[in-house]
C-alpha positions in Angstrom: 120.4 82.8 128.8 121.8 79.3 128.7 125.4 78.8 129.6 127.3 75.8 128.3 128.7 73.7 131.0 132.5 73.6 131.3 134.2 70.3 131.6 135.7 71.0 135.1 133.5 68.5 136.9 136.3 65.9 136.5 135.4 63.7 139.5 131.9 62.6 138.5 132.8 62.4 134.8 136.5 61.3 134.8 135.6 57.6 134.5 133.0 58.4 131.9 135.4 60.5 129.9 138.0 57.7 130.0 135.4 55.2 128.9 134.1 57.4 126.1 137.6 58.0 124.8 138.3 54.3 124.8 135.0 53.6 123.0 135.7 56.5 120.5 139.2 55.0 119.9 137.7 51.5 119.3 135.0 52.9 117.0 137.5 55.1 115.2 140.0 52.2 114.8 137.2 50.1 113.2 136.1 52.9 111.0 139.7 53.6 109.9 140.2 50.0 109.1 137.1 49.9 107.0 137.9 53.2 105.3 141.5 51.9 104.6 140.1 48.7 103.1 137.6 50.7 101.0 140.2 53.2 99.9 142.7 50.4 99.0 140.0 48.7 96.9 139.1 51.9 95.2 142.7 52.7 94.5 143.5 49.2 93.3 140.5 49.3 90.9 141.6 52.8 89.7 145.2 51.7 89.2 144.0 48.7 87.3 141.8 50.9 85.1 144.7 53.4 84.7 147.1 50.6 83.8 144.6 49.3 81.2 144.2 52.9 79.8 148.0 53.2 79.6 148.4 49.9 77.8 145.7 51.0 75.3 147.2 54.4 74.9 150.6 52.8 74.1 149.0 50.4 71.7 147.4 53.3 69.8 150.5 55.3 70.2 148.8 58.5 71.0 149.5 61.2 73.6 145.8 61.1 74.4 146.3 58.0 76.5 148.7 59.7 78.9 146.3 62.5 79.5 143.5 60.1 80.1 145.6 58.1 82.5 146.5 61.2 84.5 142.9 62.3 84.6 141.7 58.8 85.6 144.3 58.5 88.3 143.4 62.0 89.6 139.7 61.0 89.6 140.5 57.7 91.4 142.6 59.5 94.1 139.8 62.0 94.6 137.3 59.2 94.9 139.5 57.3 97.4 140.0 60.5 99.5 136.2 61.0 99.4 135.6 57.5 100.7 138.1 58.0 103.5 136.6 61.4 104.5 133.1 59.9 104.5 134.3 57.0 106.7 136.0 59.5 109.1 132.8 61.6 109.3 130.8 58.4 110.0 133.2 57.4 112.7 133.0 60.8 114.3 129.2 60.7 114.2 129.1 57.2 115.6 131.5 58.1 118.4 129.5 61.2 119.3 126.3 59.1 119.4 127.9 56.4 121.4 129.0 59.0 123.9 125.5 60.4 124.1 124.1 56.9 124.6 126.6 56.1 127.3 126.0 59.3 129.2 122.2 58.8 129.0 122.7 55.4 130.6 124.1 57.3 133.7 120.5 57.9 134.7 120.4 54.2 135.7 123.7 54.2 137.5 123.6 54.3 141.3 126.0 57.3 141.2 123.6 59.4 139.2 122.2 61.3 142.2 125.8 62.2 143.2 126.4 63.6 139.7 123.1 65.6 139.9 124.2 67.0 143.3 127.6 68.0 141.8 125.9 69.6 138.8 123.3 71.4 141.0 126.1 72.7 143.3 128.0 73.9 140.2 125.0 75.6 138.8 124.3 77.4 142.1 127.9 78.6 142.2 127.6 80.0 138.7 124.1 81.5 139.1 123.0 82.0 142.6 123.0 79.9 145.8 119.2 80.1 145.8 118.8 79.0 142.1 115.8 76.8 141.4 117.1 73.4 140.1 114.9 71.0 138.1 115.9 67.6 136.7 115.6 67.2 133.0 113.5 64.3 131.6 116.4 63.2 129.4 118.9 63.4 132.2 120.8 66.3 133.7 119.3 69.4 135.2 118.4 73.0 134.6 119.0 75.8 137.1 117.3 79.2 137.0 117.8 82.4 139.0 117.1 86.1 138.3 116.1 85.5 134.6 119.3 83.5 133.9 119.4 79.8 133.1 122.0 77.1 133.0 121.2 73.7 131.5 123.4 70.7 132.1 121.8 68.0 130.0 123.5 64.7 129.7 123.6 65.0 125.9 125.3 68.4 126.1 127.8 67.0 128.7 128.6 64.2 126.3 129.0 66.7 123.4 131.3 68.8 125.6 133.4 65.8 126.5 133.6 64.7 122.8 134.5 68.3 121.8 137.3 68.3 124.5 138.6 65.0 123.0 138.5 66.2 119.4 142.2 66.5 119.1 142.8 63.1 120.5 140.1 61.5 118.3 141.5 63.3 115.2 144.9 61.9 116.1 143.5 58.4 115.6 143.4 59.2 111.9 147.1 60.0 111.7 149.1 57.3 109.8 
């Protein structure tokens, strides 16, 4: 049985969490700016098309032009929303990957052994003081005792931190 680590190891990860949040904010700000620019361009083109359709409809004097305009504007708004949502998804994915990359770099940090010691102590508290602890090749560790297993991989820890920051990151999209 693999237990997901909780995010209560604040001391070793507090600086990392803060750095990851700042990096996520920067990445999200850049993605939002790009998405806003893309959405504005799409909306401007759609409005120009809709205005042209309206002028044509007036020139022909038919009610069909108004219906076409409404449909075109609706389509353009859906397209703009789709562009924005895709940009947000990309920003989320990039922030998560940046967090994973940053946490993986901890293996080269002089404080990494202290982090491993804290994770091992935590695993032994949760499983058994005599649990066997093995370092994972990608960073982090796994502890096993009495057929139970806890894995604290660095990638999972980064994901846990990002999941814990989800509300704050989502708040970056608010107008």
